[in-house]
Structure formats: C-alpha cells, structure tokens
C-alpha positions as a Markdown table, in Angstrom:
| # | Residue | x | y | z |
|---|---|---|---|---|
| 1 | Met | 163.5 | 156.0 | 31.7 |
| 2 | Lys | 163.1 | 154.2 | 35.5 |
| 3 | Asp | 160.6 | 151.2 | 35.3 |
| 4 | Asp | 158.3 | 151.9 | 38.2 |
| 5 | Thr | 156.3 | 148.8 | 37.5 |
| 6 | Ala | 157.0 | 147.2 | 40.7 |
| 7 | Leu | 156.1 | 150.6 | 42.4 |
| 8 | Thr | 152.5 | 149.8 | 41.0 |
| 9 | Phe | 152.5 | 146.0 | 41.9 |
| 10 | Ala | 150.1 | 144.8 | 44.4 |
| 11 | Ala | 150.7 | 141.0 | 45.9 |
| 12 | Ser | 147.3 | 140.9 | 47.3 |
| 13 | Glu | 143.6 | 141.7 | 46.6 |
| 14 | Thr | 141.4 | 142.5 | 49.4 |
| 15 | Leu | 137.3 | 141.8 | 49.4 |
| 16 | Gly | 134.9 | 143.3 | 51.4 |
| 17 | Ala | 137.5 | 144.2 | 54.5 |
| 18 | Asp | 134.5 | 145.7 | 56.1 |
| 19 | Arg | 132.3 | 142.9 | 55.9 |
| 20 | Pro | 131.2 | 142.0 | 59.9 |
| 21 | Gly | 131.3 | 138.0 | 59.8 |
| 22 | Pro | 133.7 | 136.3 | 62.6 |
| 23 | Trp | 135.7 | 134.8 | 59.1 |
| 24 | Leu | 138.8 | 136.0 | 57.4 |
| 25 | Val | 139.2 | 133.9 | 54.2 |
| 26 | Thr | 142.3 | 133.7 | 52.5 |
| 27 | Cys | 143.9 | 132.2 | 49.4 |
| 28 | Asp | 147.7 | 131.7 | 49.5 |
| 29 | His | 148.0 | 130.1 | 45.8 |
| 30 | Ala | 145.0 | 132.6 | 44.1 |
| 31 | Ser | 146.9 | 133.3 | 40.9 |
| 32 | Asn | 149.2 | 131.7 | 38.5 |
| 33 | Ala | 150.8 | 135.1 | 37.3 |
| 34 | Val | 154.5 | 135.8 | 37.2 |
| 35 | Pro | 154.6 | 139.6 | 37.8 |
| 36 | Pro | 156.6 | 141.6 | 35.2 |
| 37 | Met | 159.6 | 142.2 | 37.0 |
| 38 | Ile | 160.0 | 139.0 | 37.8 |
| 39 | Ala | 162.2 | 136.7 | 35.6 |
| 40 | Gly | 160.7 | 139.4 | 33.0 |
| 41 | Gly | 157.2 | 137.7 | 33.7 |
| 42 | Asp | 158.2 | 134.3 | 32.7 |
| 43 | Leu | 159.5 | 131.6 | 34.9 |
| 44 | Gly | 160.6 | 129.5 | 31.5 |
| 45 | Leu | 157.4 | 127.0 | 31.5 |
| 46 | Pro | 154.9 | 126.5 | 29.0 |
| 47 | Glu | 151.5 | 128.0 | 29.3 |
| 48 | Thr | 150.1 | 124.2 | 30.0 |
| 49 | Asp | 152.4 | 123.8 | 32.9 |
| 50 | Met | 151.6 | 127.3 | 34.1 |
| 51 | Asn | 147.8 | 126.2 | 34.3 |
| 52 | Arg | 148.6 | 123.0 | 36.3 |
| 53 | His | 148.6 | 122.9 | 39.8 |
| 54 | Ile | 152.4 | 123.2 | 40.2 |
| 55 | Ala | 152.0 | 127.1 | 39.6 |
| 56 | Phe | 148.4 | 127.8 | 41.6 |
| 57 | Asp | 145.4 | 126.1 | 43.4 |
| 58 | Ile | 143.4 | 125.4 | 40.5 |
| 59 | Gly | 139.8 | 127.2 | 41.2 |
| 60 | Ala | 140.8 | 127.7 | 45.1 |
| 61 | Ala | 140.4 | 131.6 | 44.2 |
| 62 | Gly | 136.9 | 131.3 | 42.8 |
| 63 | Val | 135.7 | 129.5 | 46.0 |
| 64 | Thr | 137.5 | 131.7 | 48.2 |
| 65 | Arg | 135.3 | 135.0 | 46.7 |
| 66 | His | 131.9 | 133.2 | 46.6 |
| 67 | Leu | 132.4 | 131.7 | 50.2 |
| 68 | Ala | 133.4 | 134.9 | 51.5 |
| 69 | Ala | 130.6 | 136.9 | 50.2 |
| 70 | Leu | 128.2 | 133.8 | 51.7 |
| 71 | Leu | 130.1 | 134.4 | 54.8 |
| 72 | Glu | 129.7 | 138.1 | 54.8 |
| 73 | Ala | 133.7 | 137.6 | 55.3 |
| 74 | Pro | 136.7 | 139.6 | 54.4 |
| 75 | Ala | 138.8 | 137.9 | 52.0 |
| 76 | Val | 142.5 | 138.3 | 50.8 |
| 77 | Leu | 144.2 | 136.5 | 47.9 |
| 78 | Ser | 147.6 | 136.4 | 46.7 |
| 79 | Thr | 148.1 | 137.7 | 42.7 |
| 80 | Phe | 151.4 | 135.8 | 42.1 |
| 81 | Ser | 152.1 | 132.4 | 41.2 |
| 82 | Arg | 153.6 | 129.8 | 44.5 |
| 83 | Leu | 156.6 | 129.7 | 41.6 |
| 84 | Val | 157.4 | 132.8 | 42.2 |
| 85 | Ile | 157.6 | 132.4 | 45.7 |
| 86 | Asp | 155.4 | 130.4 | 47.9 |
| 87 | Pro | 153.6 | 132.4 | 50.5 |
| 88 | Asn | 152.6 | 129.3 | 52.3 |
| 89 | Arg | 155.9 | 128.8 | 53.6 |
| 90 | Gly | 158.2 | 130.2 | 56.2 |
| 91 | Glu | 160.7 | 132.5 | 55.0 |
| 92 | Asp | 163.6 | 129.6 | 56.1 |
| 93 | Asp | 161.6 | 126.9 | 54.4 |
| 94 | Pro | 163.7 | 125.0 | 52.0 |
| 95 | Thr | 160.5 | 124.8 | 49.4 |
| 96 | Leu | 160.1 | 128.5 | 49.5 |
| 97 | Leu | 161.3 | 128.8 | 45.9 |
| 98 | Met | 160.8 | 125.8 | 43.8 |
| 99 | Gln | 163.3 | 124.6 | 41.9 |
| 100 | Leu | 161.7 | 121.0 | 40.8 |
| 101 | Tyr | 157.6 | 120.7 | 41.4 |
| 102 | Asp | 156.0 | 117.4 | 40.8 |
| 103 | Gly | 158.5 | 116.4 | 38.2 |
| 104 | Thr | 158.8 | 120.1 | 36.4 |
| 105 | Val | 161.9 | 121.7 | 36.7 |
| 106 | Ile | 161.3 | 125.4 | 36.7 |
| 107 | Pro | 163.7 | 127.3 | 34.7 |
| 108 | Gly | 163.2 | 130.8 | 36.1 |
| 109 | Asn | 164.2 | 129.7 | 39.6 |
| 110 | Arg | 167.5 | 127.3 | 39.0 |
| 111 | Met | 169.9 | 129.9 | 39.3 |
| 112 | Met | 168.4 | 131.8 | 42.3 |
| 113 | Asp | 170.7 | 134.1 | 44.4 |
| 114 | Ala | 170.3 | 135.5 | 47.9 |
| 115 | Ala | 169.5 | 138.5 | 46.1 |
| 116 | Glu | 166.9 | 137.9 | 44.0 |
| 117 | Arg | 165.2 | 135.8 | 46.8 |
| 118 | Asp | 164.9 | 139.1 | 48.7 |
| 119 | Arg | 163.6 | 140.8 | 45.8 |
| 120 | Arg | 160.9 | 138.2 | 45.5 |
| 121 | Leu | 160.7 | 138.2 | 49.3 |
| 122 | Asn | 160.0 | 142.3 | 49.2 |
| 123 | Leu | 158.0 | 142.4 | 46.3 |
| 124 | Cys | 155.6 | 139.5 | 47.0 |
| 125 | Tyr | 155.9 | 137.5 | 49.9 |
| 126 | Arg | 156.1 | 140.1 | 52.8 |
| 127 | Pro | 153.2 | 142.5 | 51.3 |
| 128 | Tyr | 151.3 | 139.7 | 50.7 |
| 129 | His | 151.3 | 138.8 | 54.6 |
| 130 | Gln | 151.1 | 142.3 | 55.7 |
| 131 | Ala | 147.6 | 142.9 | 54.1 |
| 132 | Val | 146.6 | 139.4 | 56.0 |
| 133 | Ala | 148.1 | 140.3 | 59.1 |
| 134 | Gly | 146.0 | 143.8 | 59.2 |
| 135 | Leu | 142.6 | 142.1 | 58.3 |
| 136 | Ala | 143.7 | 139.5 | 60.6 |
| 137 | Ala | 144.3 | 142.0 | 63.7 |
| 138 | Ala | 140.9 | 144.1 | 62.8 |
| 139 | Arg | 138.7 | 141.0 | 63.1 |
| 140 | Pro | 136.8 | 140.5 | 66.2 |
| 141 | Pro | 137.6 | 137.8 | 69.1 |
| 142 | Gly | 136.3 | 134.3 | 68.4 |
| 143 | Ser | 136.7 | 134.9 | 64.3 |
| 144 | Val | 138.1 | 132.2 | 62.7 |
| 145 | Tyr | 141.2 | 132.1 | 60.1 |
| 146 | Leu | 139.8 | 130.1 | 57.2 |
| 147 | Ala | 142.5 | 129.0 | 54.3 |
| 148 | Ile | 141.3 | 127.9 | 51.1 |
| 149 | His | 143.7 | 125.7 | 48.8 |
| 150 | Ser | 142.9 | 122.7 | 46.0 |
| 151 | Phe | 144.9 | 119.6 | 45.4 |
| 152 | Thr | 145.4 | 117.9 | 42.6 |
| 153 | Pro | 143.7 | 114.4 | 42.3 |
| 154 | Arg | 146.9 | 112.4 | 41.2 |
| 155 | Leu | 150.3 | 113.5 | 41.9 |
| 156 | Asn | 153.0 | 112.0 | 38.6 |
| 157 | Gly | 153.7 | 108.3 | 39.4 |
| 158 | Arg | 151.4 | 108.2 | 42.5 |
| 159 | Thr | 147.9 | 106.6 | 43.6 |
| 160 | Pro | 144.6 | 108.3 | 42.9 |
| 161 | Arg | 143.4 | 110.7 | 46.0 |
| 162 | Pro | 140.2 | 109.6 | 47.3 |
| 163 | Trp | 139.2 | 112.6 | 49.2 |
| 164 | Gln | 136.9 | 115.4 | 47.8 |
| 165 | Val | 138.0 | 117.6 | 50.7 |
| 166 | Gly | 140.4 | 117.3 | 53.5 |
| 167 | Ile | 140.7 | 120.0 | 56.9 |
| 168 | Leu | 144.5 | 120.4 | 57.7 |
| 169 | Phe | 145.1 | 121.5 | 61.2 |
| 170 | Ala | 148.0 | 121.5 | 63.8 |
| 171 | Glu | 147.8 | 121.6 | 67.7 |
| 172 | Asp | 144.6 | 123.8 | 67.6 |
| 173 | Thr | 141.5 | 121.9 | 66.8 |
| 174 | Arg | 139.0 | 124.1 | 68.5 |
| 175 | Phe | 137.8 | 124.6 | 65.1 |
| 176 | Ser | 138.9 | 121.9 | 62.9 |
| 177 | Ala | 137.4 | 119.5 | 65.2 |
| 178 | Pro | 133.9 | 120.2 | 65.1 |
| 179 | Leu | 134.2 | 121.0 | 61.2 |
| 180 | Leu | 135.4 | 117.5 | 60.5 |
| 181 | Asp | 132.8 | 116.3 | 62.9 |
| 182 | Arg | 129.7 | 118.1 | 60.8 |
| 183 | Leu | 131.4 | 117.1 | 57.4 |
| 184 | Ala | 131.4 | 113.5 | 58.4 |
| 185 | Arg | 127.6 | 113.8 | 58.5 |
| 186 | Glu | 127.7 | 114.4 | 54.6 |
| 187 | Pro | 126.7 | 111.1 | 53.5 |
| 188 | Asp | 128.5 | 111.3 | 49.8 |
| 189 | Leu | 132.1 | 113.1 | 51.1 |
| 190 | Cys | 135.1 | 110.9 | 51.8 |
| 191 | Val | 136.6 | 113.9 | 54.2 |
| 192 | Gly | 140.5 | 113.5 | 54.8 |
| 193 | Ala | 142.1 | 114.6 | 58.2 |
| 194 | Asn | 145.3 | 116.5 | 57.5 |
| 195 | Glu | 144.9 | 114.6 | 53.9 |
| 196 | Pro | 146.4 | 115.1 | 51.6 |
| 197 | Tyr | 149.0 | 116.6 | 53.9 |
| 198 | Ser | 149.6 | 117.3 | 57.4 |
| 199 | Gly | 148.6 | 120.7 | 58.3 |
| 200 | Ala | 151.5 | 120.9 | 60.9 |
| 201 | Leu | 154.1 | 123.3 | 58.9 |
| 202 | Leu | 156.3 | 125.7 | 60.7 |
| 203 | Gly | 155.9 | 129.2 | 59.3 |
| 204 | Asp | 153.2 | 128.5 | 57.1 |
| 205 | Ser | 150.3 | 131.3 | 56.8 |
| 206 | Val | 148.0 | 129.5 | 59.5 |
| 207 | Asp | 150.8 | 129.2 | 61.8 |
| 208 | Arg | 151.8 | 132.6 | 61.0 |
| 209 | His | 148.5 | 134.3 | 61.3 |
| 210 | Ala | 146.3 | 132.0 | 63.3 |
| 211 | Leu | 148.3 | 129.7 | 65.8 |
| 212 | Arg | 150.5 | 132.1 | 67.2 |
| 213 | His | 147.8 | 134.6 | 67.6 |
| 214 | Asn | 145.6 | 132.0 | 69.0 |
| 215 | Arg | 142.7 | 132.2 | 66.7 |
| 216 | Leu | 140.5 | 129.7 | 65.8 |
| 217 | Asn | 141.5 | 128.2 | 62.3 |
| 218 | Ala | 140.9 | 125.4 | 59.6 |
| 219 | Leu | 142.6 | 124.9 | 56.4 |
| 220 | Ile | 140.2 | 123.5 | 53.6 |
| 221 | Glu | 141.5 | 121.4 | 50.9 |
| 222 | Leu | 139.6 | 120.9 | 47.7 |
| 223 | Arg | 140.1 | 118.2 | 45.0 |
| 224 | His | 140.7 | 120.5 | 42.1 |
| 225 | Asp | 138.9 | 118.5 | 39.3 |
| 226 | Leu | 135.6 | 119.4 | 41.4 |
| 227 | Ile | 136.2 | 123.2 | 41.4 |
| 228 | Asp | 137.8 | 123.8 | 38.0 |
| 229 | Thr | 134.5 | 125.5 | 36.8 |
| 230 | Glu | 133.0 | 128.4 | 38.0 |
| 231 | Ser | 129.6 | 126.2 | 38.4 |
| 232 | Gly | 131.8 | 124.2 | 40.8 |
| 233 | Gln | 133.1 | 126.6 | 42.9 |
| 234 | Arg | 130.0 | 128.5 | 43.4 |
| 235 | Glu | 128.4 | 125.0 | 44.5 |
| 236 | Trp | 131.3 | 124.3 | 46.8 |
| 237 | Ala | 131.2 | 127.4 | 48.5 |
| 238 | Gln | 127.3 | 127.1 | 48.8 |
| 239 | Arg | 127.5 | 123.7 | 50.3 |
| 240 | Leu | 130.8 | 124.5 | 52.6 |
| 241 | Ala | 129.1 | 128.1 | 54.1 |
| 242 | Pro | 126.3 | 126.4 | 56.2 |
| 243 | Ile | 128.3 | 123.4 | 57.1 |
| 244 | Leu | 131.1 | 125.9 | 58.6 |
| 245 | Glu | 128.6 | 128.2 | 60.4 |
| 246 | Asp | 127.5 | 124.9 | 62.0 |
| 247 | Ala | 130.7 | 124.1 | 63.1 |
| 248 | Leu | 131.4 | 127.6 | 64.4 |
| 249 | Arg | 128.3 | 127.2 | 66.5 |
| 250 | Asn | 129.5 | 124.1 | 68.2 |
| 251 | Thr | 133.0 | 125.1 | 68.8 |
| 252 | Gln | 134.4 | 125.9 | 72.3 |
| 253 | Ile | 136.2 | 129.2 | 72.3 |
C-alpha cells in the first residue's frame, strides 16, 4: 500500500490570515516534532534532548500565538523540528542540517546524503517558506515582518546570558532602532542589540522575506526560562504588543 503521509503533511500552521494589523508574525522554530516520513519520526535522540533548545525555540510558539492575536496580525509557525531542517538558514548554509548541536550528536543526521537533504527541503523547508512568502506578499505597504525566537540562558560550557530580550537586525534598522529605543525605557529589562546572535545572517528568514523586499523587520529573541510556561508566554506577549505599536508609530518608512 502506498504511504501517503507526505501528501497530508503540512509544514506550516497559519493563524488569522485575514487579520488587518500591519504585521506578519513568524515562528521558524515553533515545533520539536519529527514528521513520520523523516527517519521514521525519530532522529535517535531521547525525549529529554528533543525537549531542549536544540530541537526548537522553547516558548516561542506560545508567544507568537498570543502576540499575533493582540496585534491583530497573521502568523505562520513551523510544524517540524529545526533538527529535521532549519528554516532559519539559507539552503546553502552548512548548519541547515545539524549533525552536532551544543555538544549533542544528532544520530538521524549523521549519514545525510544529497537525496535526503533534497527530500527534507521539499517536504518541510520550501513549503514553510512558500506559506510565509504568500502571507508577506499580501500585507499592506509599511507592514513589519516580525520573527519570534527564544534562546537558552546558557550554552554548555559558556557563561550565563544576561539579556531577557534581544533584538536582531542587519543593515535595515528602520524598525529595529526605534524598537530598541523603546525597550531601553523599560527599567527592569536587560536588552541586547544583536545579542545573543547577530541578525546579519545571509539567507535566513528575515533576509529572505524582509530584507530582499525592503520590508520593515525585526527578530525578537526572548530568553526561554521567561517563557517556558503558558503564563509567561501570555505575559510577554501582553508586554511586547504595546511596545511594538509604540515603536511602529516612531518608525520613518
């Protein structure tokens, strides 16, 4: 009998496609799921590792859902683990398919060949980006591409990260600069500019869907110990929504 699992798999989840707000909220690393047609649904890692930051951005999906609703904005979330294939990398990026991540070997990716790489691109990566591109193209002029991510408080063997939130950006700072200015007025926050990573990553989602189309943009990184519960996700969405709206009012398009 023919296995039609791949025919029914959806690489993305879209929320509120008709919402009128001037935003598109995305979550590249929303899920830690391994689709059943990829390595039999098991990359060879124990559940404890699949629930770590190496497999997905902890809490980011919940923040995305709440924030998109508050902003009356559409949202697109991935439905597959970043360990299957990372949608926040260019197709030619060497970290697109991770074999070792934060000290953990990914058994299901060790014997990767070109055919399996293409299969994952076609099943997961490209359909996800097609969904994002379709919604981005439908947004009105002046809309903001907003990418929601989370980061671990500490990588193995590294020093603790002090920031609660980081704003990542590349050369286009029309929106990220007023957003950073607005966040700087929050007295209880340690905010990182291009922390804990740089936002200048050729081929990533912001580059692909915002920079190449001259769309306003920012990537928000939240430390995941702050958003690993439903209440934390809701509270941060409620906090960020008016801050984002203030920043947009002060943006020169």
